C-alpha positions, 0 to 999 in steps of 0.5 A: 500518539506520543512523541516517543511513539512517533519516533518509533514509527519514523525509525523503525470478500465478496462471495463468488456468487455476489461477484458474479452477479455484478454487472460488468462493463467492457473496458478498452484494452490499453497498453501500459509500457514499463520503460526507462525514462527520466523525471525531475525528482530532485530540486532545480539545479539537479539533473533529471533522475533516470527512472523506471516508469509506466508510460514515462511518468512518475507516478504511472498513469491514473487508471480509473474505472467504475465499480463493476467495470473490467480493467484490461491492460497489456503490460509491454516490458521495454525494461532490461529486466523481467517484470510484472504488475500487481493490482494492489488491494483488488479482490481479483482473479488469482491468475491476474494478481501479477506475482511473478513466479507464483501466479504468472511468469514475469514478462521478459524484456521485449515481451508482454502480458495481458491483464483482464479483471473485474473491479468489484469494490469501489475505492482507492487502490494502486498498481506496482511492479511485483518482480524484484519490487524492492528495486523496481518500485523504488525506481518508479514502477507504480501508479494509482488505480481508482474505482469510483462508486456508482453513487459517489459522494457530494464533493467539489473535487476529487484529488489523488495524492501519491506519497513517496520518497526517493533515496538519491545521491546528493552529488548527481540526483541519481538513485543511490545503489545498491537497492538491496543494501544489507543495512536497509534490508536488515533494518527499517528498509530503504528510506528516502532522503527526498520526499514528495507527492505525485512525483513532485518534491514540493507539491502545491495544490491550489484550493478555495476557501469553503471547498469540499474535497475528497483526498485519496492518499496512497503511500507508495514508498518502499518503507517509510511510515508517513505520520500526517496531519491537517492544517487549514482543513477540517476532515473526516476519514471515510475509507481505509485501503479502499474499504468504506468505514461504517461512519465517517470519523473526524480527523482529530489526531495524526494519520498513520499511513504505512507503506502500501496503505491508503486513506480516503479523506473528505475535507473542507477548506477552513483556511481563509482566502490568501492563507495556506492550508496543507497536508503536513508530515512529521519529519525525522527531525521532529518537525511538521512540514508540508507534504502538500501545500494548498494555497487558498485563492478565492471562496467557494462558499462561506456556509458551514457544511454538514458532516459527509454521509458514509460511502456505500459499502462494498459487497461481502465485508462481513466476517461470519463464524468468528467464534468457531474460526480456525486459529493460527499463529505467526511469529515475525523474527530476525532483523538487526537487533532481533532474534531468530529461533533457528528458522528454516530456509530451503528445507534447512535449519539455519542460524541468523549468520548463515542466512545473513550471508545469503542476504536473508534477515527475516522469518515468518512462522519459522520460515525464511522466504517463499517455500514450496508448501503454503503457510496455510491450506484453507477451504474456500469460505473458511474463516481464519483468525491469524495471531501475529507476534512481532518479535523484531525491533522494527515495525512491519506493514503486512499485506494480504493479497486477494482478500481483505481482513479485519483486526480482532481486538482483545474483546473480540470486536472487529476493526475496519476492513483493510488489506495492509496492517502495521505491526509494531514490535512486542505488540501482538495483533490478530486479524480475521478474514474469509478465504473466499477467493481461490488461489495462491495468495501472498502474505508479506511485509510491504517494507519491500526490502524486508519481503525480499530478504525473508518476510514473505509467505503464501496461503492456498485457498481451494 
């Protein structure tokens, strides 16, 4: 990726039968409490930041299961506002998807909601609030969800790294408000002035020379696109958005991680005892800085290891019928420096100025925000090819609930399975997926301010 494109970035299913056949192990019901808490996000010398969190921590507690398990959680809402939980990337029963006002009524303050669902796919996932998520996720309501393979890879350690940023007032270390600022809604989204990992602004992860680790990277930020690299580490990408690659891909250039995306790496520590390895990020000032420092103390082995084997595939990763699939088009419009060709909002055709007065800046396929009718009605088992044209000045991380998709290249070849894809301005892309999961499924930008201000639609699978 060129420096120019770096700057642009920084600014800017399995079949029902297959799932039913999987063995399911019962999980113990556990309460997940959303509540007001505090966390030391800012450096020492600043007061703790008042946050909204799950069980009092930033990020929320690690939820870990094995492929084929059921996850059972009771959301207890001790916040002053309604909330819900979305289990991001899980091919889930629609009633458990956690989209407030679409798949469930949000849990009001003092109320609870019971989630109970199978996890058919191994991989790296996460969970987060899905009611006014542009504010609730920014305040801290997210956490990692890991589904382990029945036969996991041979590594010395398995580390979950949840990357985030926070927009704090320099005077007191509290969240800058309003969360729905018109500038961030209409531009690149809410970008933080403090970056961190696992709730720490300067995370250190001690390692040994020769150690082999699985690093599970999760971008939990509202809008930041992380551009990452490795130093003192040899690495391979083995999965994207939870879905295994056909073969491990050596990390030979930057890793682009859009909001809500995940990448699984297997890395060998090549730095010597006493040196420092690191996961680096490319900052807004064109400098590489450590996102996670890895001081090396001791040696695990001096022998060079063979490249890792592929992870076992998840069920139902094929996309049949691509040639004869139904094709639909979706244009993205709006935003600052963008254009809007007379989009529809609440059944009325409105100009950009009218929509901006209502805090709406973006449109998908000529529609602003959620509508009573879906963008598409799909038959269960139908294959869809969706061409997305980005007629805006900004990048967008488009996320499909309930199913995974593959990008279709110009020559018809298919890219890796994903649930979130980064769309660049004036670069059309096409995705394809099988509508195998019945229900009402969101498709929206995961720059969460964009979703809140118009860039949200849904599809219906019956």
